C-alpha positions as CSV (number, residue, x, y, z in Angstrom):
1,X,-4.2,49.9,-37.9
2,X,-7.9,49.6,-38.1
3,X,-9.5,46.2,-37.7
4,X,-11.5,44.8,-40.6
5,X,-13.8,42.9,-38.3
6,X,-17.3,44.2,-37.5
7,X,-17.5,46.6,-34.6
8,X,-20.0,46.1,-31.8
9,X,-20.4,49.3,-29.7
10,X,-22.1,49.0,-26.3
11,X,-23.3,52.1,-24.6
12,X,-23.5,51.6,-20.8
13,X,-21.5,49.4,-18.5
14,X,-24.4,48.2,-16.3
15,X,-25.6,44.7,-15.9
16,X,-26.8,44.3,-19.5
17,X,-23.9,46.0,-21.2
18,X,-21.2,44.1,-19.2
19,X,-23.0,40.8,-19.8
20,X,-23.2,41.4,-23.5
21,X,-19.5,42.2,-23.7
22,X,-18.6,39.1,-21.9
23,X,-20.9,36.9,-24.1
24,X,-19.2,38.4,-27.2
25,X,-15.8,37.3,-26.1
26,X,-13.8,35.6,-28.9
27,X,-16.5,36.4,-31.4
28,X,-15.6,37.6,-34.9
29,X,-16.1,41.2,-33.9
30,X,-14.4,44.1,-32.1
31,X,-16.2,45.2,-29.0
32,X,-16.1,48.7,-27.7
33,X,-17.8,49.4,-24.3
34,X,-18.5,53.0,-23.6
35,X,-19.4,54.5,-20.2
36,X,-19.0,57.8,-18.4
37,X,-17.4,56.0,-15.5
38,X,-14.5,53.6,-15.5
39,X,-16.2,51.3,-13.1
40,X,-19.3,49.1,-13.0
41,X,-21.7,49.9,-10.2
42,X,-23.5,47.1,-8.4
43,X,-26.8,49.0,-8.2
44,X,-28.7,46.7,-5.7
45,X,-26.2,47.6,-2.9
46,X,-26.3,51.4,-3.3
47,X,-28.6,51.7,-0.3
48,X,-26.0,50.0,1.8
49,X,-23.4,52.7,0.8
50,X,-26.0,55.3,1.6
51,X,-26.5,53.9,5.1
52,X,-22.8,53.3,6.0
53,X,-22.9,49.5,5.7
54,X,-20.2,49.3,3.1
55,X,-17.7,51.6,1.4
56,X,-18.3,52.9,-2.2
57,X,-15.3,51.0,-3.5
58,X,-16.9,47.7,-2.5
59,X,-19.6,47.9,-5.2
60,X,-17.5,49.6,-7.9
61,X,-15.5,47.3,-10.0
62,X,-13.0,48.5,-12.7
63,X,-14.4,48.0,-16.2
64,X,-11.0,47.5,-17.7
65,X,-10.4,44.6,-15.3
66,X,-13.7,43.1,-16.3
67,X,-12.6,43.2,-19.9
68,X,-9.0,42.1,-19.2
69,X,-9.6,38.5,-20.4
70,X,-11.6,39.5,-23.4
71,X,-8.9,40.0,-26.2
72,X,-11.4,41.6,-28.6
73,X,-12.9,44.1,-26.2
74,X,-11.9,47.7,-25.5
75,X,-13.2,50.4,-23.2
76,X,-13.8,54.2,-23.8
77,X,-14.5,56.4,-20.8
78,X,-16.9,59.0,-22.3
79,X,-20.5,60.2,-22.1
80,X,-22.7,59.3,-25.0
81,X,-24.5,62.4,-26.3
82,X,-26.4,61.2,-29.3
83,X,-26.8,58.5,-32.0
84,X,-27.0,59.1,-35.7
85,X,-28.7,55.9,-36.9
86,X,-28.4,56.7,-40.6
87,X,-24.6,57.2,-40.3
88,X,-24.2,54.5,-37.7
89,X,-22.4,56.9,-35.5
90,X,-22.4,57.4,-31.7
91,X,-21.4,60.9,-30.7
92,X,-19.7,61.2,-27.3
93,X,-18.5,64.2,-25.4
94,X,-15.0,63.6,-26.8
95,X,-15.1,61.7,-30.1
96,X,-17.5,60.1,-32.6
97,X,-17.6,56.3,-32.8
98,X,-18.8,54.4,-35.9
99,X,-20.5,51.1,-35.3
100,X,-21.6,48.0,-37.3
101,X,-23.8,46.8,-34.4
102,X,-25.0,48.9,-31.5
103,X,-26.3,47.9,-28.1
104,X,-28.0,50.7,-26.1
105,X,-27.8,49.8,-22.4
106,X,-27.8,53.2,-20.8
107,X,-30.1,52.3,-17.8
108,X,-32.5,54.6,-16.0
109,X,-32.6,57.9,-14.2
110,X,-34.9,59.2,-11.4
111,X,-38.4,60.1,-12.4
112,X,-39.9,62.7,-10.1
113,X,-43.4,62.3,-11.5
114,X,-44.1,66.0,-11.9
115,X,-43.9,66.7,-8.2
116,X,-43.1,70.3,-7.6
117,X,-39.7,70.9,-6.0
118,X,-38.7,67.2,-6.0
119,X,-35.9,67.6,-8.7
120,X,-34.4,70.4,-6.7
121,X,-34.7,69.3,-3.1
122,X,-35.1,65.5,-3.0
123,X,-32.1,63.2,-3.0
124,X,-32.1,60.4,-5.6
125,X,-30.4,57.0,-5.3
126,X,-29.4,55.9,-8.8
127,X,-25.6,56.3,-8.8
128,X,-22.6,55.8,-6.5
129,X,-22.3,59.6,-6.2
130,X,-25.9,59.7,-5.1
131,X,-25.3,57.1,-2.4
132,X,-22.3,58.9,-1.0
133,X,-24.2,62.2,-1.1
134,X,-27.1,60.6,0.9
135,X,-24.6,59.2,3.5
136,X,-22.9,62.5,3.9
137,X,-26.2,64.3,4.2
138,X,-27.6,61.9,6.9
139,X,-24.4,62.2,9.0
140,X,-24.3,66.0,8.5
141,X,-27.9,66.2,9.9
142,X,-26.8,64.4,13.0
143,X,-23.7,66.6,13.4
144,X,-25.9,69.7,13.2
145,X,-28.6,68.2,15.4
146,X,-26.1,67.4,18.2
147,X,-25.7,71.1,19.0
148,X,-29.0,72.7,17.9
149,X,-30.8,74.2,20.8
150,X,-34.2,74.9,19.1
151,X,-36.4,71.8,19.4
152,X,-38.3,72.4,16.1
153,X,-35.0,72.7,14.2
154,X,-33.6,69.5,15.7
155,X,-36.8,67.6,15.0
156,X,-36.6,68.8,11.3
157,X,-32.9,67.6,11.1
158,X,-33.7,64.2,12.6
159,X,-36.7,63.5,10.3
160,X,-35.9,61.4,7.3
161,X,-38.6,61.0,4.6
162,X,-38.3,58.2,2.0
163,X,-40.7,58.5,-0.9
164,X,-41.5,55.2,-2.6
165,X,-42.4,51.7,-1.2
166,X,-40.7,49.5,-3.7
167,X,-37.6,47.4,-3.0
168,X,-35.2,50.3,-2.8
169,X,-37.4,52.3,-0.5
170,X,-38.1,49.4,1.8
171,X,-34.4,48.3,2.0
172,X,-33.3,51.9,2.6
173,X,-35.8,52.5,5.3
174,X,-34.9,49.3,7.2
175,X,-31.2,50.0,6.9
176,X,-31.5,53.6,8.0
177,X,-33.6,52.9,11.1
178,X,-31.0,50.3,12.2
179,X,-28.2,52.8,11.5
180,X,-29.9,55.4,13.7
181,X,-30.8,53.1,16.6
182,X,-27.5,51.4,16.9
183,X,-24.2,53.0,15.8
184,X,-25.5,56.6,15.6
185,X,-27.2,56.3,19.0
186,X,-23.7,55.5,20.4
187,X,-22.0,58.2,18.4
188,X,-24.3,61.0,19.5
189,X,-25.0,60.7,23.2
190,X,-26.5,64.2,23.2
191,X,-29.3,63.1,20.9
192,X,-32.1,60.9,22.1
193,X,-32.5,58.3,19.3
194,X,-36.3,58.4,19.9
195,X,-36.3,61.9,18.5
196,X,-35.1,60.6,15.1
197,X,-37.9,59.5,12.7
198,X,-37.8,57.5,9.5
199,X,-41.0,58.0,7.5
200,X,-41.8,55.9,4.4
201,X,-44.4,57.3,2.1
202,X,-46.0,55.1,-0.5
203,X,-48.9,55.9,-2.9
204,X,-50.0,52.3,-3.2
205,X,-52.2,50.2,-1.0
206,X,-49.3,48.0,0.1
207,X,-45.5,47.9,-0.1
208,X,-43.6,45.9,-2.7
209,X,-46.5,46.0,-5.2
210,X,-44.9,43.6,-7.6
211,X,-44.9,40.8,-5.0
212,X,-47.9,38.9,-3.6
213,X,-50.0,40.8,-1.1
214,X,-49.0,38.8,2.0
215,X,-45.3,39.6,1.4
216,X,-46.1,43.3,1.2
217,X,-48.1,43.1,4.4
218,X,-45.4,41.2,6.1
219,X,-42.9,43.9,5.0
220,X,-45.0,46.7,6.4
221,X,-45.4,45.0,9.8
222,X,-41.7,44.3,10.1
223,X,-40.7,47.9,9.3
224,X,-43.3,49.3,11.7
225,X,-42.1,47.0,14.4
226,X,-38.6,48.4,14.0
227,X,-39.8,51.9,14.2
228,X,-40.3,53.0,10.6
229,X,-43.4,55.1,10.2
230,X,-45.1,53.7,7.1
231,X,-47.8,55.7,5.4
232,X,-49.7,53.9,2.6
233,X,-51.9,55.6,0.0
234,X,-50.1,58.8,0.6
235,X,-49.0,61.0,-2.2
236,X,-46.5,63.9,-2.2
237,X,-47.7,67.1,-3.8
238,X,-44.5,69.2,-3.4
239,X,-41.0,69.2,-1.8
240,X,-39.4,72.3,-0.3
241,X,-36.0,72.7,1.4
242,X,-37.6,72.3,4.8
243,X,-40.7,70.1,4.3
244,X,-42.7,67.6,2.3
245,X,-46.3,68.6,1.5
246,X,-48.8,65.9,1.0
247,X,-51.9,65.8,-1.2
248,X,-54.2,65.5,1.9
249,X,-52.8,68.9,3.1
250,X,-50.5,67.6,5.8
251,X,-47.0,68.9,6.0
252,X,-43.9,67.0,7.3
253,X,-41.0,69.3,8.4
254,X,-37.8,67.6,7.3
255,X,-34.3,68.4,6.0
256,X,-34.1,65.1,4.2
257,X,-36.2,63.7,1.4
258,X,-34.9,60.6,-0.4
259,X,-36.8,59.8,-3.7
260,X,-37.2,56.2,-4.7
261,X,-40.6,56.4,-6.2
262,X,-39.9,56.1,-9.9
263,X,-37.4,55.8,-12.7
264,X,-37.5,56.5,-16.4
265,X,-35.2,55.5,-19.3
266,X,-32.0,57.4,-19.7
267,X,-31.7,57.7,-23.5
268,X,-28.6,59.2,-25.1
269,X,-30.4,60.6,-28.1
270,X,-33.5,62.5,-29.2
271,X,-36.6,60.3,-28.5
272,X,-38.8,62.3,-30.9
273,X,-38.0,59.9,-33.7
274,X,-38.1,56.7,-31.6
275,X,-41.1,54.7,-30.5
276,X,-41.4,55.2,-26.8
277,X,-43.8,53.9,-24.1
278,X,-44.3,54.2,-20.4
279,X,-41.4,55.8,-18.5
280,X,-39.9,57.0,-21.8
281,X,-38.7,53.5,-22.6
282,X,-37.9,52.6,-26.2
283,X,-40.3,50.1,-27.8
284,X,-38.3,47.2,-29.3
285,X,-39.2,44.1,-31.3
286,X,-39.3,40.7,-29.7
287,X,-35.7,40.2,-30.6
288,X,-34.8,43.4,-28.7
289,X,-33.9,45.1,-31.9
290,X,-34.9,48.7,-32.6
291,X,-37.7,48.8,-35.2
292,X,-36.3,49.4,-38.7
293,X,-32.8,49.2,-37.3
294,X,-31.8,45.6,-37.5
295,X,-28.2,46.3,-36.3
296,X,-29.3,48.2,-33.2
297,X,-30.4,46.5,-29.9
298,X,-31.9,48.2,-26.8
299,X,-31.7,46.4,-23.5
300,X,-32.2,46.8,-19.7
301,X,-34.1,49.7,-18.1
302,X,-34.1,51.7,-21.4
303,X,-36.1,49.0,-23.3
304,X,-39.9,48.5,-23.2
305,X,-40.3,44.7,-23.5
306,X,-43.6,42.8,-23.2
307,X,-44.0,39.2,-22.3
308,X,-47.3,37.4,-21.9
309,X,-49.0,40.7,-22.5
310,X,-47.3,42.4,-19.6
311,X,-44.2,44.7,-19.6
312,X,-41.1,43.6,-17.8
313,X,-40.5,45.6,-14.7
314,X,-36.8,46.4,-15.1
315,X,-34.7,44.5,-12.6
316,X,-31.1,43.2,-12.7
317,X,-32.0,39.6,-13.7
318,X,-33.9,40.9,-16.8
319,X,-31.0,43.0,-17.8
320,X,-28.5,40.1,-17.4
321,X,-30.7,37.8,-19.5
322,X,-31.2,40.5,-22.2
323,X,-27.4,41.1,-22.3
324,X,-26.9,37.4,-23.1
325,X,-29.7,37.3,-25.6
326,X,-28.5,40.3,-27.7
327,X,-24.9,38.9,-27.7
328,X,-26.2,35.6,-29.0
329,X,-28.3,37.4,-31.7
330,X,-25.4,39.4,-32.9
331,X,-23.4,36.2,-33.2
332,X,-26.2,34.8,-35.2
333,X,-26.2,37.8,-37.5
334,X,-22.5,37.6,-38.0
335,X,-23.0,34.1,-39.2
336,X,-25.8,35.1,-41.6
337,X,-28.6,33.8,-39.5
338,X,-31.7,35.5,-38.1
339,X,-32.0,36.8,-34.5
340,X,-34.2,34.9,-32.0
341,X,-37.0,36.4,-29.9
342,X,-36.1,37.1,-26.3
343,X,-37.8,35.1,-23.6
344,X,-37.3,36.1,-20.0
345,X,-37.1,33.3,-17.4
346,X,-38.4,34.7,-14.1
347,X,-36.6,33.0,-11.3
348,X,-38.2,35.2,-8.7
349,X,-37.5,38.3,-6.6
350,X,-36.2,38.9,-3.1
351,X,-36.0,42.0,-0.9
352,X,-34.3,42.5,2.4
353,X,-36.2,44.4,5.2
354,X,-33.8,44.5,8.1
355,X,-31.7,42.2,10.3
356,X,-33.1,38.6,10.0
357,X,-36.1,39.8,8.0
358,X,-36.6,39.5,4.2
359,X,-39.1,38.3,1.6
360,X,-38.7,36.2,-1.4
361,X,-41.0,34.9,-4.2
362,X,-39.4,32.2,-6.4
363,X,-40.5,30.8,-9.7
364,X,-44.0,32.3,-9.4
365,X,-45.2,30.0,-6.7
366,X,-42.9,29.7,-3.7
367,X,-42.8,32.5,-1.1
368,X,-40.6,32.9,1.9
369,X,-40.3,35.4,4.8
370,X,-38.0,35.9,7.7
371,X,-34.5,34.6,8.3
372,X,-34.4,32.3,5.3
373,X,-35.5,35.0,2.8
374,X,-33.0,37.4,4.4
375,X,-30.2,34.8,4.0
376,X,-31.2,34.0,0.5
377,X,-31.1,37.7,-0.5
378,X,-27.6,38.0,1.0
379,X,-26.4,34.9,-0.9
380,X,-27.8,36.0,-4.3
381,X,-26.3,39.5,-4.1
382,X,-22.9,38.2,-2.9
383,X,-22.9,35.7,-5.8
384,X,-23.6,38.4,-8.5
385,X,-21.3,41.0,-7.0
386,X,-18.2,41.1,-9.4
387,X,-14.8,40.6,-8.0
388,X,-13.6,38.3,-5.2
389,X,-12.0,41.1,-3.3
390,X,-15.3,43.0,-3.4
391,X,-17.2,40.0,-2.2
392,X,-14.9,39.5,0.8
393,X,-15.0,43.1,1.7
394,X,-18.8,43.2,1.6
395,X,-19.1,39.9,3.5
396,X,-16.7,41.1,6.2
397,X,-18.9,44.3,6.6
398,X,-22.0,42.2,6.9
399,X,-20.5,39.9,9.5
400,X,-19.1,42.8,11.5
401,X,-22.5,44.5,11.5
402,X,-24.4,41.4,12.4
403,X,-22.3,40.5,15.4
404,X,-21.2,44.0,16.6
405,X,-24.0,46.2,15.3
406,X,-21.3,48.5,14.2
407,X,-20.8,50.3,10.9
408,X,-17.4,51.9,10.3
409,X,-18.0,53.9,7.1
410,X,-19.3,57.0,8.9
411,X,-16.9,59.6,7.7
412,X,-18.2,62.7,5.8
413,X,-16.0,63.1,2.8
414,X,-16.1,66.1,0.5
415,X,-17.2,65.5,-3.1
416,X,-14.3,64.8,-5.5
417,X,-14.2,66.7,-8.8
418,X,-12.0,65.6,-11.7
419,X,-10.0,68.2,-13.6
420,X,-11.3,66.5,-16.8
421,X,-15.0,66.8,-16.1
422,X,-15.5,69.6,-18.5
423,X,-15.9,68.0,-21.9
424,X,-15.1,71.3,-23.6
425,X,-11.5,70.7,-22.6
426,X,-11.4,67.6,-24.8
427,X,-10.9,68.0,-28.5
428,X,-14.1,67.0,-30.4
429,X,-13.5,64.9,-33.5
430,X,-15.4,62.4,-35.8
431,X,-13.2,59.3,-36.1
432,X,-13.4,55.6,-36.2
433,X,-12.1,54.0,-33.0
434,X,-8.6,52.6,-33.8
435,X,-8.5,49.2,-32.2
């Protein structure tokens, strides 16, 4: 039997989508959360999966378990293909879903900035599958390098280039150099660890450009001290299967390019009819509503939101607060009241560099470096990681690494393909979701 209550459809089970679903618990509405995966990925720890710190399962939490205690919430595993705003219809790769209220929280995807060859030959780090692919690739490079006799080929295999000096690039570089110098150095006695190079390329004048200058400078010093070769004001012109070509004419021979330099909105519909801004983000009103669509909200990395004349940068705390805000606004609309403008409260940002080294900038005035900032970063991410079992698993991995300098997730697993991945095998239909 179809419910007579208004239906709120949420596309995307990231930070904003999951938070909105939770905040709408016990409201006078039916909630349907749609995502192409049946798990929520804790994006900030992807780089630790890629560098063999933790297992993929540790940062993937079942969506149905997240919704288990929300009696008015349901989940549909599907990929959103398009939105018909006039018909209030979300078309997925399996069925069509009608909505009364819609929350678009589809997140971001890698932006290669028009660099030739980057989409084909660079590895991105946006999904759990990406992280596993990077880990497999790094380990495969060492397996091949262990028995390569030609010096130039071995040097190419052991050169790892990271493009982008934001938090992801910095954290990945620090974790990778520690992986190479510690457990991999013991695993591959035929390889001199000094032959391996981690190169971080950044187009800006300093790392972590969204943080104060002294924190970026500290980060650069710490990475270089640990052996990462940091190149500032360096732009990539092209990527090939065997090299990175720079705008200054230099060429770096490498079998591994990991791209963390940019993201853009991942929009499940035609953007030609939507107001968009930088990085293809959808321009929204102060209430996070889509212009001329009072029942449609856009949040997270897909939304272009300005505050105090500056656009928000697209981090997890923003998405969490936006998820709460749109849920509260929908509740207000259900009660016949007007939505309220969204105001982001910036508690600060933190980034980890390597063992015992981190940076943090809190409440726009307090900055920390070193062990305390590193410990603060660990505590924040452990707190927000969903699931007690996941927290204990991640904490145990961190403790083991800290005291033994050992990472046990160093197996090369083949990619898994579901027999249901072809959407053509599913019957297409235009229906209302039967709750």
